[in-house]
NUZA-726914 format. One record per residue: residue in one letter; x, y, z negated of N, C-alpha, C, O, CB in turn. Coordinates in steps of 0.2 Angstrom, whole numbers, plus 5000, padded with zeros to 4 digits. Glycine has a CB too. Example, Ala and Ser with C-alpha at 12.3 -4.5 7.8 and 13.67 -1.06 7.14 Angstrom:
<pts>
a506649724961506249784961506649844961507149834958505749784955
s506449894965506849954964506450004961506750064960507049974971
</pts>
This chain:
<pts>
m566849395405566349405399566649405393567049355391565749345400
p566649455389566949465382566649415377566049405377566949535380
r567149385373566949345368566749385362567049435361567449285366
d566349355358566149385352566749375347566949315346565449365349
i566949425344567549415339567249415332566849465330568049465340
a567349365328567049365321567549395317568149365316566949285319
l567449445314567849485309567749455302567149445300567749555309
p568249445299568249415292567849465287567949525288568849395289
r567449445283567049495279567549515274568049485271566549455275
a567449585272567949615267567749575260567149565258567749685266
r568249565257568149535250567849585245568149635244568849495247
l567349565242567049615237567249595230566849555227566249605238
t567849615229568049595222568049655218568249715220568849565222
r567949645212567949705207568649715204568949665203567449695201
r568849775204569449785201569449785194568949805191569649855203
r569949755191569949745184570049815180570549855183570549695181
p569649835175569749895172570449905168570749845166569249915167
s570749955168571349965165571249965157570749965155571650035166
l571849955154571849945147571550005143571150005139572549935144
l571650065146571350135144570650135144570250155140571750195147
a570350105150569650105151569350055147568750075144569550085159
l569650005145569349955141569349985134568749975130569749885141
l569850015131569850045125569350095124569050105119570550065123
t569350135129568850195129568150165128567750195125568850235135
g567950115132567350085132567150055125566650055123567250025137
f567650015122567549995115567450045110567050035106568149945113
f567850095111567750155106567050185107566650205102568250205107
a566750185113566150215114565550175111565050195108565950225122
i565650105112565150055109565150065102564650065099565349985111
a565750065098565750075091565450145089565050145084566550075089
r565550195093565350255091564550255091564150285087565550315095
q564250225097563550225098563250185092562650205090563350195104
r563550135090563250085085563250125078562850115074563650025084
r563750165077563850205071563250255071562950265066564450235070
k563150285076562650335077561950305076561450335073562650375084
l561850245079561250215078561050195071560450205069561250145082
a561550175067561450165060561250235056560950225051562050135057
a561450285059561350355055560750385057560550435054561950395057
l560350355062559650385063559150375058559250325054559450355070
d558750425057558250425052557650375055557650365061557950495050
d557150365050556650315052556150345058555950305062556150305046
h556050415058555650445063556050435070555750415075555550515062
q556650445070557050435076557050365079557050345085557750455076
l557150315074557150245076556450225078556350185083557250205070
q555950255075555250235078555150265085554850235089554750275073
d555450325087555450345094555750295098555550295104555750415094
l556250265096556550215100556250145100556450095104557350205098
g555750135096555450075095555850025091555749965092555250045102
l556250045086556650005082556450005075556250065073557350015083
t556549955071556449955064557149975061557649965065556149895061
r557149995055557850005051558249935051558849945053557750025044
s557949885050558349815050558649805057559149775057557849765047
q558249815062558449805069559049845070559549825073557949815074
a559049905068559549955070560149935066560749935069559350025068
l560149915060560649895055561049835058561649825058560449895048
e560549785060560849725063561249735069561849715070560249675065
e561049785074561449805079562049835078562549825080561049845084
a562049885073562549925071563149885067563749905068562349975066
r562949825064563449785061563849745066564349715064563149735056
r563649735072563949695077564649735079564749795078563549685084
g565149695081565749715082565749755089565349735093566349665082
f566249795090566349825097566449785102566249795108566849885097
w566749725101566849675106566249635108566249605113567449625104
d565749635104565149605105564649645109564149665106564849575098
a564749655115564249695119564049655125564449615128564549765121
p563449665128563249635134563749655140563949715140562549645136
n563849615145564249625150564049695154564449725157564249575155
h563349705155563149765158563349825155563249885158562449755160
w563549825149563749885145564449905147564649955146563649875138
r564849855149565549865150565649885157565249885161565949795149
l566249905158566449935165566549875170566649895176567149965165
</pts>
């Protein structure tokens, strides 16, 4: 009678992003925040943001981003 063989589970590790990927992501965040600051009041209203909320977000540094925005 054959024995059940327990196979080890594959390790689900995330690969660390390269330096180029990190820099590209940081530049993208900075660019998006600059564009957010440049939107007019009508466009901000479409997004459900006030001018002060948009400027507050735009003033944040590129390194200050939620983890789910990063690679």
